[in-house]
mmCIF entry with sequence, helices, sheets and N, C-alpha, C, O atoms, coordinates in Angstrom:
data_MODEL
# 
_entry.id   MODEL 
# 
_entity.id                         1 
_entity.type                       polymer 
_entity.pdbx_number_of_molecules   1 
# 
_entity_poly.entity_id                      1 
_entity_poly.type                           'polypeptide(L)' 
_entity_poly.nstd_linkage                   no 
_entity_poly.nstd_monomer                   no 
_entity_poly.pdbx_seq_one_letter_code       MRKLAEQFVDEGLFGDIPEPLQFYIDYDAIARDLEMDHAHIVIAGIPLIYRCA 
_entity_poly.pdbx_seq_one_letter_code_can   MRKLAEQFVDEGLFGDIPEPLQFYIDYDAIARDLEMDHAHIVIAGIPLIYRCA 
_entity_poly.pdbx_strand_id                 A 
# 
loop_
_entity_poly_seq.entity_id 
_entity_poly_seq.num 
_entity_poly_seq.mon_id 
_entity_poly_seq.hetero 
1 1  MET n 
1 2  ARG n 
1 3  LYS n 
1 4  LEU n 
1 5  ALA n 
1 6  GLU n 
1 7  GLN n 
1 8  PHE n 
1 9  VAL n 
1 10 ASP n 
1 11 GLU n 
1 12 GLY n 
1 13 LEU n 
1 14 PHE n 
1 15 GLY n 
1 16 ASP n 
1 17 ILE n 
1 18 PRO n 
1 19 GLU n 
1 20 PRO n 
1 21 LEU n 
1 22 GLN n 
1 23 PHE n 
1 24 TYR n 
1 25 ILE n 
1 26 ASP n 
1 27 TYR n 
1 28 ASP n 
1 29 ALA n 
1 30 ILE n 
1 31 ALA n 
1 32 ARG n 
1 33 ASP n 
1 34 LEU n 
1 35 GLU n 
1 36 MET n 
1 37 ASP n 
1 38 HIS n 
1 39 ALA n 
1 40 HIS n 
1 41 ILE n 
1 42 VAL n 
1 43 ILE n 
1 44 ALA n 
1 45 GLY n 
1 46 ILE n 
1 47 PRO n 
1 48 LEU n 
1 49 ILE n 
1 50 TYR n 
1 51 ARG n 
1 52 CYS n 
1 53 ALA n 
# 
_struct_asym.id          A 
_struct_asym.entity_id   1 
# 
loop_
_struct_conf.conf_type_id 
_struct_conf.id 
_struct_conf.pdbx_PDB_helix_id 
_struct_conf.beg_label_comp_id 
_struct_conf.beg_label_asym_id 
_struct_conf.beg_label_seq_id 
_struct_conf.pdbx_beg_PDB_ins_code 
_struct_conf.end_label_comp_id 
_struct_conf.end_label_asym_id 
_struct_conf.end_label_seq_id 
_struct_conf.pdbx_end_PDB_ins_code 
_struct_conf.beg_auth_comp_id 
_struct_conf.beg_auth_asym_id 
_struct_conf.beg_auth_seq_id 
_struct_conf.end_auth_comp_id 
_struct_conf.end_auth_asym_id 
_struct_conf.end_auth_seq_id 
_struct_conf.pdbx_PDB_helix_class 
_struct_conf.details 
_struct_conf.pdbx_PDB_helix_length 
HELX_P HELX_P1 AA1 ARG A 2  ? ASP A 10 ? ARG A 2  ASP A 10 1 ? 9 
HELX_P HELX_P2 AA2 GLU A 19 ? TYR A 24 ? GLU A 19 TYR A 24 5 ? 6 
HELX_P HELX_P3 AA3 TYR A 27 ? GLU A 35 ? TYR A 27 GLU A 35 1 ? 9 
# 
_struct_conf_type.id          HELX_P 
_struct_conf_type.criteria    ? 
_struct_conf_type.reference   ? 
# 
_struct_sheet.id               AA1 
_struct_sheet.type             ? 
_struct_sheet.number_strands   2 
_struct_sheet.details          ? 
# 
_struct_sheet_order.sheet_id     AA1 
_struct_sheet_order.range_id_1   1 
_struct_sheet_order.range_id_2   2 
_struct_sheet_order.offset       ? 
_struct_sheet_order.sense        anti-parallel 
# 
loop_
_struct_sheet_range.sheet_id 
_struct_sheet_range.id 
_struct_sheet_range.beg_label_comp_id 
_struct_sheet_range.beg_label_asym_id 
_struct_sheet_range.beg_label_seq_id 
_struct_sheet_range.pdbx_beg_PDB_ins_code 
_struct_sheet_range.end_label_comp_id 
_struct_sheet_range.end_label_asym_id 
_struct_sheet_range.end_label_seq_id 
_struct_sheet_range.pdbx_end_PDB_ins_code 
_struct_sheet_range.beg_auth_comp_id 
_struct_sheet_range.beg_auth_asym_id 
_struct_sheet_range.beg_auth_seq_id 
_struct_sheet_range.end_auth_comp_id 
_struct_sheet_range.end_auth_asym_id 
_struct_sheet_range.end_auth_seq_id 
AA1 1 HIS A 38 ? ILE A 43 ? HIS A 38 ILE A 43 
AA1 2 ILE A 46 ? ARG A 51 ? ILE A 46 ARG A 51 
# 
loop_
_atom_site.group_PDB 
_atom_site.id 
_atom_site.type_symbol 
_atom_site.label_atom_id 
_atom_site.label_alt_id 
_atom_site.label_comp_id 
_atom_site.label_asym_id 
_atom_site.label_entity_id 
_atom_site.label_seq_id 
_atom_site.pdbx_PDB_ins_code 
_atom_site.Cartn_x 
_atom_site.Cartn_y 
_atom_site.Cartn_z 
_atom_site.occupancy 
_atom_site.B_iso_or_equiv 
_atom_site.pdbx_formal_charge 
_atom_site.auth_seq_id 
_atom_site.auth_comp_id 
_atom_site.auth_asym_id 
_atom_site.auth_atom_id 
_atom_site.pdbx_PDB_model_num 
ATOM 1   N N  . MET A 1 1  ? -66.484 82.447 -42.052 1.00 0.00 ? 1  MET A N  1 
ATOM 2   C CA . MET A 1 1  ? -65.046 82.304 -42.251 1.00 0.00 ? 1  MET A CA 1 
ATOM 3   C C  . MET A 1 1  ? -64.460 81.527 -41.056 1.00 0.00 ? 1  MET A C  1 
ATOM 4   O O  . MET A 1 1  ? -63.463 80.822 -41.210 1.00 0.00 ? 1  MET A O  1 
ATOM 5   N N  . ARG A 1 2  ? -65.056 81.649 -39.905 1.00 0.00 ? 2  ARG A N  1 
ATOM 6   C CA . ARG A 1 2  ? -64.597 80.918 -38.748 1.00 0.00 ? 2  ARG A CA 1 
ATOM 7   C C  . ARG A 1 2  ? -64.521 79.480 -38.993 1.00 0.00 ? 2  ARG A C  1 
ATOM 8   O O  . ARG A 1 2  ? -63.493 78.902 -38.640 1.00 0.00 ? 2  ARG A O  1 
ATOM 9   N N  . LYS A 1 3  ? -65.409 78.859 -39.516 1.00 0.00 ? 3  LYS A N  1 
ATOM 10  C CA . LYS A 1 3  ? -65.502 77.503 -39.950 1.00 0.00 ? 3  LYS A CA 1 
ATOM 11  C C  . LYS A 1 3  ? -64.326 77.206 -40.863 1.00 0.00 ? 3  LYS A C  1 
ATOM 12  O O  . LYS A 1 3  ? -63.619 76.227 -40.629 1.00 0.00 ? 3  LYS A O  1 
ATOM 13  N N  . LEU A 1 4  ? -64.093 77.981 -41.858 1.00 0.00 ? 4  LEU A N  1 
ATOM 14  C CA . LEU A 1 4  ? -62.945 77.831 -42.708 1.00 0.00 ? 4  LEU A CA 1 
ATOM 15  C C  . LEU A 1 4  ? -61.629 77.895 -41.984 1.00 0.00 ? 4  LEU A C  1 
ATOM 16  O O  . LEU A 1 4  ? -60.717 77.114 -42.254 1.00 0.00 ? 4  LEU A O  1 
ATOM 17  N N  . ALA A 1 5  ? -61.531 78.856 -41.035 1.00 0.00 ? 5  ALA A N  1 
ATOM 18  C CA . ALA A 1 5  ? -60.289 78.877 -40.203 1.00 0.00 ? 5  ALA A CA 1 
ATOM 19  C C  . ALA A 1 5  ? -60.040 77.571 -39.375 1.00 0.00 ? 5  ALA A C  1 
ATOM 20  O O  . ALA A 1 5  ? -58.940 77.044 -39.215 1.00 0.00 ? 5  ALA A O  1 
ATOM 21  N N  . GLU A 1 6  ? -61.212 77.142 -38.885 1.00 0.00 ? 6  GLU A N  1 
ATOM 22  C CA . GLU A 1 6  ? -61.070 75.806 -38.110 1.00 0.00 ? 6  GLU A CA 1 
ATOM 23  C C  . GLU A 1 6  ? -60.698 74.659 -39.039 1.00 0.00 ? 6  GLU A C  1 
ATOM 24  O O  . GLU A 1 6  ? -59.912 73.788 -38.668 1.00 0.00 ? 6  GLU A O  1 
ATOM 25  N N  . GLN A 1 7  ? -61.251 74.656 -40.224 1.00 0.00 ? 7  GLN A N  1 
ATOM 26  C CA . GLN A 1 7  ? -60.895 73.516 -41.075 1.00 0.00 ? 7  GLN A CA 1 
ATOM 27  C C  . GLN A 1 7  ? -59.401 73.704 -41.468 1.00 0.00 ? 7  GLN A C  1 
ATOM 28  O O  . GLN A 1 7  ? -58.689 72.702 -41.543 1.00 0.00 ? 7  GLN A O  1 
ATOM 29  N N  . PHE A 1 8  ? -58.881 74.960 -41.726 1.00 0.00 ? 8  PHE A N  1 
ATOM 30  C CA . PHE A 1 8  ? -57.584 75.058 -42.180 1.00 0.00 ? 8  PHE A CA 1 
ATOM 31  C C  . PHE A 1 8  ? -56.674 74.597 -41.053 1.00 0.00 ? 8  PHE A C  1 
ATOM 32  O O  . PHE A 1 8  ? -55.650 73.978 -41.341 1.00 0.00 ? 8  PHE A O  1 
ATOM 33  N N  . VAL A 1 9  ? -56.979 74.857 -39.800 1.00 0.00 ? 9  VAL A N  1 
ATOM 34  C CA . VAL A 1 9  ? -56.104 74.447 -38.633 1.00 0.00 ? 9  VAL A CA 1 
ATOM 35  C C  . VAL A 1 9  ? -56.220 72.877 -38.483 1.00 0.00 ? 9  VAL A C  1 
ATOM 36  O O  . VAL A 1 9  ? -55.216 72.203 -38.250 1.00 0.00 ? 9  VAL A O  1 
ATOM 37  N N  . ASP A 1 10 ? -57.462 72.321 -38.622 1.00 0.00 ? 10 ASP A N  1 
ATOM 38  C CA . ASP A 1 10 ? -57.647 70.839 -38.557 1.00 0.00 ? 10 ASP A CA 1 
ATOM 39  C C  . ASP A 1 10 ? -56.877 70.131 -39.629 1.00 0.00 ? 10 ASP A C  1 
ATOM 40  O O  . ASP A 1 10 ? -56.365 69.030 -39.425 1.00 0.00 ? 10 ASP A O  1 
ATOM 41  N N  . GLU A 1 11 ? -56.796 70.759 -40.760 1.00 0.00 ? 11 GLU A N  1 
ATOM 42  C CA . GLU A 1 11 ? -56.011 70.055 -41.919 1.00 0.00 ? 11 GLU A CA 1 
ATOM 43  C C  . GLU A 1 11 ? -54.538 70.258 -41.889 1.00 0.00 ? 11 GLU A C  1 
ATOM 44  O O  . GLU A 1 11 ? -53.786 69.736 -42.712 1.00 0.00 ? 11 GLU A O  1 
ATOM 45  N N  . GLY A 1 12 ? -54.147 71.023 -40.929 1.00 0.00 ? 12 GLY A N  1 
ATOM 46  C CA . GLY A 1 12 ? -52.694 71.116 -40.719 1.00 0.00 ? 12 GLY A CA 1 
ATOM 47  C C  . GLY A 1 12 ? -52.057 72.261 -41.668 1.00 0.00 ? 12 GLY A C  1 
ATOM 48  O O  . GLY A 1 12 ? -50.879 72.212 -42.022 1.00 0.00 ? 12 GLY A O  1 
ATOM 49  N N  . LEU A 1 13 ? -52.848 73.185 -42.008 1.00 0.00 ? 13 LEU A N  1 
ATOM 50  C CA . LEU A 1 13 ? -52.242 74.174 -42.978 1.00 0.00 ? 13 LEU A CA 1 
ATOM 51  C C  . LEU A 1 13 ? -51.377 75.184 -42.177 1.00 0.00 ? 13 LEU A C  1 
ATOM 52  O O  . LEU A 1 13 ? -50.687 76.010 -42.774 1.00 0.00 ? 13 LEU A O  1 
ATOM 53  N N  . PHE A 1 14 ? -51.416 75.118 -40.836 1.00 0.00 ? 14 PHE A N  1 
ATOM 54  C CA . PHE A 1 14 ? -50.557 75.971 -40.006 1.00 0.00 ? 14 PHE A CA 1 
ATOM 55  C C  . PHE A 1 14 ? -49.549 75.082 -39.290 1.00 0.00 ? 14 PHE A C  1 
ATOM 56  O O  . PHE A 1 14 ? -48.995 75.458 -38.257 1.00 0.00 ? 14 PHE A O  1 
ATOM 57  N N  . GLY A 1 15 ? -49.317 73.895 -39.853 1.00 0.00 ? 15 GLY A N  1 
ATOM 58  C CA . GLY A 1 15 ? -48.367 72.992 -39.260 1.00 0.00 ? 15 GLY A CA 1 
ATOM 59  C C  . GLY A 1 15 ? -48.910 72.145 -38.148 1.00 0.00 ? 15 GLY A C  1 
ATOM 60  O O  . GLY A 1 15 ? -50.102 72.130 -37.844 1.00 0.00 ? 15 GLY A O  1 
ATOM 61  N N  . ASP A 1 16 ? -48.012 71.467 -37.579 1.00 0.00 ? 16 ASP A N  1 
ATOM 62  C CA . ASP A 1 16 ? -48.451 70.517 -36.369 1.00 0.00 ? 16 ASP A CA 1 
ATOM 63  C C  . ASP A 1 16 ? -48.552 71.401 -35.118 1.00 0.00 ? 16 ASP A C  1 
ATOM 64  O O  . ASP A 1 16 ? -47.555 71.988 -34.697 1.00 0.00 ? 16 ASP A O  1 
ATOM 65  N N  . ILE A 1 17 ? -49.677 71.494 -34.557 1.00 0.00 ? 17 ILE A N  1 
ATOM 66  C CA . ILE A 1 17 ? -49.887 72.324 -33.384 1.00 0.00 ? 17 ILE A CA 1 
ATOM 67  C C  . ILE A 1 17 ? -49.992 71.348 -32.271 1.00 0.00 ? 17 ILE A C  1 
ATOM 68  O O  . ILE A 1 17 ? -50.829 70.449 -32.353 1.00 0.00 ? 17 ILE A O  1 
ATOM 69  N N  . PRO A 1 18 ? -49.169 71.451 -31.177 1.00 0.00 ? 18 PRO A N  1 
ATOM 70  C CA . PRO A 1 18 ? -49.129 70.485 -30.028 1.00 0.00 ? 18 PRO A CA 1 
ATOM 71  C C  . PRO A 1 18 ? -50.517 70.648 -29.348 1.00 0.00 ? 18 PRO A C  1 
ATOM 72  O O  . PRO A 1 18 ? -51.052 71.753 -29.255 1.00 0.00 ? 18 PRO A O  1 
ATOM 73  N N  . GLU A 1 19 ? -51.058 69.551 -28.896 1.00 0.00 ? 19 GLU A N  1 
ATOM 74  C CA . GLU A 1 19 ? -52.438 69.574 -28.277 1.00 0.00 ? 19 GLU A CA 1 
ATOM 75  C C  . GLU A 1 19 ? -52.574 70.564 -27.164 1.00 0.00 ? 19 GLU A C  1 
ATOM 76  O O  . GLU A 1 19 ? -53.613 71.225 -27.153 1.00 0.00 ? 19 GLU A O  1 
ATOM 77  N N  . PRO A 1 20 ? -51.658 70.775 -26.198 1.00 0.00 ? 20 PRO A N  1 
ATOM 78  C CA . PRO A 1 20 ? -51.784 71.796 -25.143 1.00 0.00 ? 20 PRO A CA 1 
ATOM 79  C C  . PRO A 1 20 ? -51.953 73.257 -25.703 1.00 0.00 ? 20 PRO A C  1 
ATOM 80  O O  . PRO A 1 20 ? -52.540 74.134 -25.070 1.00 0.00 ? 20 PRO A O  1 
ATOM 81  N N  . LEU A 1 21 ? -51.428 73.433 -26.856 1.00 0.00 ? 21 LEU A N  1 
ATOM 82  C CA . LEU A 1 21 ? -51.531 74.834 -27.477 1.00 0.00 ? 21 LEU A CA 1 
ATOM 83  C C  . LEU A 1 21 ? -52.730 75.002 -28.228 1.00 0.00 ? 21 LEU A C  1 
ATOM 84  O O  . LEU A 1 21 ? -53.060 76.164 -28.466 1.00 0.00 ? 21 LEU A O  1 
ATOM 85  N N  . GLN A 1 22 ? -53.497 74.011 -28.678 1.00 0.00 ? 22 GLN A N  1 
ATOM 86  C CA . GLN A 1 22 ? -54.658 74.190 -29.515 1.00 0.00 ? 22 GLN A CA 1 
ATOM 87  C C  . GLN A 1 22 ? -55.786 75.047 -28.839 1.00 0.00 ? 22 GLN A C  1 
ATOM 88  O O  . GLN A 1 22 ? -56.649 75.629 -29.497 1.00 0.00 ? 22 GLN A O  1 
ATOM 89  N N  . PHE A 1 23 ? -55.706 75.074 -27.456 1.00 0.00 ? 23 PHE A N  1 
ATOM 90  C CA . PHE A 1 23 ? -56.790 75.885 -26.792 1.00 0.00 ? 23 PHE A CA 1 
ATOM 91  C C  . PHE A 1 23 ? -56.548 77.376 -26.881 1.00 0.00 ? 23 PHE A C  1 
ATOM 92  O O  . PHE A 1 23 ? -57.419 78.186 -26.565 1.00 0.00 ? 23 PHE A O  1 
ATOM 93  N N  . TYR A 1 24 ? -55.283 77.744 -27.343 1.00 0.00 ? 24 TYR A N  1 
ATOM 94  C CA . TYR A 1 24 ? -54.922 79.223 -27.507 1.00 0.00 ? 24 TYR A CA 1 
ATOM 95  C C  . TYR A 1 24 ? -55.081 79.731 -28.850 1.00 0.00 ? 24 TYR A C  1 
ATOM 96  O O  . TYR A 1 24 ? -54.786 80.903 -29.087 1.00 0.00 ? 24 TYR A O  1 
ATOM 97  N N  . ILE A 1 25 ? -55.546 78.915 -29.806 1.00 0.00 ? 25 ILE A N  1 
ATOM 98  C CA . ILE A 1 25 ? -55.693 79.400 -31.240 1.00 0.00 ? 25 ILE A CA 1 
ATOM 99  C C  . ILE A 1 25 ? -56.915 80.361 -31.293 1.00 0.00 ? 25 ILE A C  1 
ATOM 100 O O  . ILE A 1 25 ? -58.038 80.056 -30.893 1.00 0.00 ? 25 ILE A O  1 
ATOM 101 N N  . ASP A 1 26 ? -56.574 81.532 -31.822 1.00 0.00 ? 26 ASP A N  1 
ATOM 102 C CA . ASP A 1 26 ? -57.599 82.553 -32.072 1.00 0.00 ? 26 ASP A CA 1 
ATOM 103 C C  . ASP A 1 26 ? -58.248 82.429 -33.468 1.00 0.00 ? 26 ASP A C  1 
ATOM 104 O O  . ASP A 1 26 ? -57.816 83.024 -34.454 1.00 0.00 ? 26 ASP A O  1 
ATOM 105 N N  . TYR A 1 27 ? -59.360 81.579 -33.474 1.00 0.00 ? 27 TYR A N  1 
ATOM 106 C CA . TYR A 1 27 ? -59.911 81.360 -34.806 1.00 0.00 ? 27 TYR A CA 1 
ATOM 107 C C  . TYR A 1 27 ? -60.604 82.540 -35.349 1.00 0.00 ? 27 TYR A C  1 
ATOM 108 O O  . TYR A 1 27 ? -60.848 82.606 -36.553 1.00 0.00 ? 27 TYR A O  1 
ATOM 109 N N  . ASP A 1 28 ? -60.940 83.492 -34.514 1.00 0.00 ? 28 ASP A N  1 
ATOM 110 C CA . ASP A 1 28 ? -61.601 84.746 -34.921 1.00 0.00 ? 28 ASP A CA 1 
ATOM 111 C C  . ASP A 1 28 ? -60.650 85.660 -35.637 1.00 0.00 ? 28 ASP A C  1 
ATOM 112 O O  . ASP A 1 28 ? -60.982 86.348 -36.603 1.00 0.00 ? 28 ASP A O  1 
ATOM 113 N N  . ALA A 1 29 ? -59.403 85.627 -35.091 1.00 0.00 ? 29 ALA A N  1 
ATOM 114 C CA . ALA A 1 29 ? -58.301 86.484 -35.786 1.00 0.00 ? 29 ALA A CA 1 
ATOM 115 C C  . ALA A 1 29 ? -57.959 85.819 -37.228 1.00 0.00 ? 29 ALA A C  1 
ATOM 116 O O  . ALA A 1 29 ? -57.802 86.478 -38.256 1.00 0.00 ? 29 ALA A O  1 
ATOM 117 N N  . ILE A 1 30 ? -57.869 84.418 -37.137 1.00 0.00 ? 30 ILE A N  1 
ATOM 118 C CA . ILE A 1 30 ? -57.636 83.826 -38.454 1.00 0.00 ? 30 ILE A CA 1 
ATOM 119 C C  . ILE A 1 30 ? -58.641 84.066 -39.495 1.00 0.00 ? 30 ILE A C  1 
ATOM 120 O O  . ILE A 1 30 ? -58.319 84.285 -40.663 1.00 0.00 ? 30 ILE A O  1 
ATOM 121 N N  . ALA A 1 31 ? -59.922 84.027 -39.064 1.00 0.00 ? 31 ALA A N  1 
ATOM 122 C CA . ALA A 1 31 ? -61.119 84.329 -39.946 1.00 0.00 ? 31 ALA A CA 1 
ATOM 123 C C  . ALA A 1 31 ? -61.003 85.697 -40.457 1.00 0.00 ? 31 ALA A C  1 
ATOM 124 O O  . ALA A 1 31 ? -61.274 85.909 -41.640 1.00 0.00 ? 31 ALA A O  1 
ATOM 125 N N  . ARG A 1 32 ? -60.609 86.696 -39.645 1.00 0.00 ? 32 ARG A N  1 
ATOM 126 C CA . ARG A 1 32 ? -60.417 88.102 -40.050 1.00 0.00 ? 32 ARG A CA 1 
ATOM 127 C C  . ARG A 1 32 ? -59.336 88.185 -41.171 1.00 0.00 ? 32 ARG A C  1 
ATOM 128 O O  . ARG A 1 32 ? -59.488 88.878 -42.177 1.00 0.00 ? 32 ARG A O  1 
ATOM 129 N N  . ASP A 1 33 ? -58.316 87.485 -40.940 1.00 0.00 ? 33 ASP A N  1 
ATOM 130 C CA . ASP A 1 33 ? -57.233 87.491 -41.979 1.00 0.00 ? 33 ASP A CA 1 
ATOM 131 C C  . ASP A 1 33 ? -57.804 86.877 -43.288 1.00 0.00 ? 33 ASP A C  1 
ATOM 132 O O  . ASP A 1 33 ? -57.539 87.383 -44.379 1.00 0.00 ? 33 ASP A O  1 
ATOM 133 N N  . LEU A 1 34 ? -58.549 85.836 -43.170 1.00 0.00 ? 34 LEU A N  1 
ATOM 134 C CA . LEU A 1 34 ? -58.997 85.125 -44.334 1.00 0.00 ? 34 LEU A CA 1 
ATOM 135 C C  . LEU A 1 34 ? -59.812 86.018 -45.111 1.00 0.00 ? 34 LEU A C  1 
ATOM 136 O O  . LEU A 1 34 ? -59.721 85.964 -46.338 1.00 0.00 ? 34 LEU A O  1 
ATOM 137 N N  . GLU A 1 35 ? -60.637 86.874 -44.537 1.00 0.00 ? 35 GLU A N  1 
ATOM 138 C CA . GLU A 1 35 ? -61.561 87.850 -45.183 1.00 0.00 ? 35 GLU A CA 1 
ATOM 139 C C  . GLU A 1 35 ? -60.844 88.708 -46.135 1.00 0.00 ? 35 GLU A C  1 
ATOM 140 O O  . GLU A 1 35 ? -61.392 89.202 -47.120 1.00 0.00 ? 35 GLU A O  1 
ATOM 141 N N  . MET A 1 36 ? -59.488 88.896 -45.795 1.00 0.00 ? 36 MET A N  1 
ATOM 142 C CA . MET A 1 36 ? -58.799 89.853 -46.738 1.00 0.00 ? 36 MET A CA 1 
ATOM 143 C C  . MET A 1 36 ? -58.599 89.365 -48.095 1.00 0.00 ? 36 MET A C  1 
ATOM 144 O O  . MET A 1 36 ? -58.468 90.168 -49.020 1.00 0.00 ? 36 MET A O  1 
ATOM 145 N N  . ASP A 1 37 ? -58.566 88.031 -48.292 1.00 0.00 ? 37 ASP A N  1 
ATOM 146 C CA . ASP A 1 37 ? -58.403 87.509 -49.747 1.00 0.00 ? 37 ASP A CA 1 
ATOM 147 C C  . ASP A 1 37 ? -59.350 86.306 -50.079 1.00 0.00 ? 37 ASP A C  1 
ATOM 148 O O  . ASP A 1 37 ? -59.121 85.578 -51.045 1.00 0.00 ? 37 ASP A O  1 
ATOM 149 N N  . HIS A 1 38 ? -60.406 86.126 -49.260 1.00 0.00 ? 38 HIS A N  1 
ATOM 150 C CA . HIS A 1 38 ? -61.446 85.276 -49.609 1.00 0.00 ? 38 HIS A CA 1 
ATOM 151 C C  . HIS A 1 38 ? -62.755 86.024 -49.603 1.00 0.00 ? 38 HIS A C  1 
ATOM 152 O O  . HIS A 1 38 ? -62.953 87.034 -48.929 1.00 0.00 ? 38 HIS A O  1 
ATOM 153 N N  . ALA A 1 39 ? -63.642 85.450 -50.410 1.00 0.00 ? 39 ALA A N  1 
ATOM 154 C CA . ALA A 1 39 ? -65.083 86.004 -50.461 1.00 0.00 ? 39 ALA A CA 1 
ATOM 155 C C  . ALA A 1 39 ? -66.029 84.901 -50.266 1.00 0.00 ? 39 ALA A C  1 
ATOM 156 O O  . ALA A 1 39 ? -65.699 83.755 -50.571 1.00 0.00 ? 39 ALA A O  1 
ATOM 157 N N  . HIS A 1 40 ? -67.181 85.170 -49.781 1.00 0.00 ? 40 HIS A N  1 
ATOM 158 C CA . HIS A 1 40 ? -68.280 84.299 -49.657 1.00 0.00 ? 40 HIS A CA 1 
ATOM 159 C C  . HIS A 1 40 ? -69.564 84.733 -50.186 1.00 0.00 ? 40 HIS A C  1 
ATOM 160 O O  . HIS A 1 40 ? -69.899 85.917 -50.180 1.00 0.00 ? 40 HIS A O  1 
ATOM 161 N N  . ILE A 1 41 ? -70.307 83.768 -50.657 1.00 0.00 ? 41 ILE A N  1 
ATOM 162 C CA . ILE A 1 41 ? -71.573 84.044 -51.261 1.00 0.00 ? 41 ILE A CA 1 
ATOM 163 C C  . ILE A 1 41 ? -72.438 82.753 -51.048 1.00 0.00 ? 41 ILE A C  1 
ATOM 164 O O  . ILE A 1 41 ? -71.947 81.640 -50.859 1.00 0.00 ? 41 ILE A O  1 
ATOM 165 N N  . VAL A 1 42 ? -73.741 83.017 -51.098 1.00 0.00 ? 42 VAL A N  1 
ATOM 166 C CA . VAL A 1 42 ? -74.718 81.956 -50.789 1.00 0.00 ? 42 VAL A CA 1 
ATOM 167 C C  . VAL A 1 42 ? -75.491 81.765 -52.132 1.00 0.00 ? 42 VAL A C  1 
ATOM 168 O O  . VAL A 1 42 ? -76.151 82.701 -52.583 1.00 0.00 ? 42 VAL A O  1 
ATOM 169 N N  . ILE A 1 43 ? -75.418 80.596 -52.758 1.00 0.00 ? 43 ILE A N  1 
ATOM 170 C CA . ILE A 1 43 ? -76.158 80.362 -54.070 1.00 0.00 ? 43 ILE A CA 1 
ATOM 171 C C  . ILE A 1 43 ? -77.082 79.152 -53.811 1.00 0.00 ? 43 ILE A C  1 
ATOM 172 O O  . ILE A 1 43 ? -76.598 78.064 -53.499 1.00 0.00 ? 43 ILE A O  1 
ATOM 173 N N  . ALA A 1 44 ? -78.339 79.330 -53.933 1.00 0.00 ? 44 ALA A N  1 
ATOM 174 C CA . ALA A 1 44 ? -79.405 78.305 -53.809 1.00 0.00 ? 44 ALA A CA 1 
ATOM 175 C C  . ALA A 1 44 ? -79.212 77.765 -52.369 1.00 0.00 ? 44 ALA A C  1 
ATOM 176 O O  . ALA A 1 44 ? -79.345 76.557 -52.169 1.00 0.00 ? 44 ALA A O  1 
ATOM 177 N N  . GLY A 1 45 ? -78.919 78.570 -51.410 1.00 0.00 ? 45 GLY A N  1 
ATOM 178 C CA . GLY A 1 45 ? -79.003 78.080 -49.982 1.00 0.00 ? 45 GLY A CA 1 
ATOM 179 C C  . GLY A 1 45 ? -77.592 77.448 -49.658 1.00 0.00 ? 45 GLY A C  1 
ATOM 180 O O  . GLY A 1 45 ? -77.388 77.027 -48.520 1.00 0.00 ? 45 GLY A O  1 
ATOM 181 N N  . ILE A 1 46 ? -76.652 77.374 -50.588 1.00 0.00 ? 46 ILE A N  1 
ATOM 182 C CA . ILE A 1 46 ? -75.301 76.749 -50.357 1.00 0.00 ? 46 ILE A CA 1 
ATOM 183 C C  . ILE A 1 46 ? -74.341 77.793 -50.208 1.00 0.00 ? 46 ILE A C  1 
ATOM 184 O O  . ILE A 1 46 ? -74.146 78.568 -51.145 1.00 0.00 ? 46 ILE A O  1 
ATOM 185 N N  . PRO A 1 47 ? -73.647 77.908 -49.005 1.00 0.00 ? 47 PRO A N  1 
ATOM 186 C CA . PRO A 1 47 ? -72.551 78.850 -48.894 1.00 0.00 ? 47 PRO A CA 1 
ATOM 187 C C  . PRO A 1 47 ? -71.366 78.440 -49.607 1.00 0.00 ? 47 PRO A C  1 
ATOM 188 O O  . PRO A 1 47 ? -70.932 77.309 -49.388 1.00 0.00 ? 47 PRO A O  1 
ATOM 189 N N  . LEU A 1 48 ? -70.769 79.210 -50.445 1.00 0.00 ? 48 LEU A N  1 
ATOM 190 C CA . LEU A 1 48 ? -69.497 79.040 -51.109 1.00 0.00 ? 48 LEU A CA 1 
ATOM 191 C C  . LEU A 1 48 ? -68.450 80.135 -50.693 1.00 0.00 ? 48 LEU A C  1 
ATOM 192 O O  . LEU A 1 48 ? -68.715 81.332 -50.583 1.00 0.00 ? 48 LEU A O  1 
ATOM 193 N N  . ILE A 1 49 ? -67.284 79.585 -50.486 1.00 0.00 ? 49 ILE A N  1 
ATOM 194 C CA . ILE A 1 49 ? -66.104 80.492 -50.160 1.00 0.00 ? 49 ILE A CA 1 
ATOM 195 C C  . ILE A 1 49 ? -65.108 80.330 -51.237 1.00 0.00 ? 49 ILE A C  1 
ATOM 196 O O  . ILE A 1 49 ? -64.812 79.185 -51.577 1.00 0.00 ? 49 ILE A O  1 
ATOM 197 N N  . TYR A 1 50 ? -64.563 81.331 -51.807 1.00 0.00 ? 50 TYR A N  1 
ATOM 198 C CA . TYR A 1 50 ? -63.540 81.277 -52.708 1.00 0.00 ? 50 TYR A CA 1 
ATOM 199 C C  . TYR A 1 50 ? -62.333 82.227 -52.625 1.00 0.00 ? 50 TYR A C  1 
ATOM 200 O O  . TYR A 1 50 ? -62.524 83.345 -52.146 1.00 0.00 ? 50 TYR A O  1 
ATOM 201 N N  . ARG A 1 51 ? -61.258 81.921 -52.998 1.00 0.00 ? 51 ARG A N  1 
ATOM 202 C CA . ARG A 1 51 ? -60.130 82.922 -52.876 1.00 0.00 ? 51 ARG A CA 1 
ATOM 203 C C  . ARG A 1 51 ? -60.080 83.869 -54.127 1.00 0.00 ? 51 ARG A C  1 
ATOM 204 O O  . ARG A 1 51 ? -60.241 83.537 -55.301 1.00 0.00 ? 51 ARG A O  1 
ATOM 205 N N  . CYS A 1 52 ? -59.813 85.160 -53.608 1.00 0.00 ? 52 CYS A N  1 
ATOM 206 C CA . CYS A 1 52 ? -59.920 86.300 -54.509 1.00 0.00 ? 52 CYS A CA 1 
ATOM 207 C C  . CYS A 1 52 ? -58.572 86.563 -55.184 1.00 0.00 ? 52 CYS A C  1 
ATOM 208 O O  . CYS A 1 52 ? -58.518 87.025 -56.324 1.00 0.00 ? 52 CYS A O  1 
ATOM 209 N N  . ALA A 1 53 ? -57.501 86.268 -54.476 1.00 0.00 ? 53 ALA A N  1 
ATOM 210 C CA . ALA A 1 53 ? -56.232 86.690 -54.774 1.00 0.00 ? 53 ALA A CA 1 
ATOM 211 C C  . ALA A 1 53 ? -55.649 86.054 -56.074 1.00 0.00 ? 53 ALA A C  1 
ATOM 212 O O  . ALA A 1 53 ? -54.515 86.352 -56.452 1.00 0.00 ? 53 ALA A O  1 
# 
């Protein structure tokens, strides 16, 4: 989930984050929040993440 959190931030889903503040992003906290409504499974060695809500 951490990689998904990083991807969401990189894609701008949390808005434009100024560069000096990017060092303070808590990706682990975002990942914990994502686990509330996302699930992950591995099929044939390929990890898949999908939204459950």
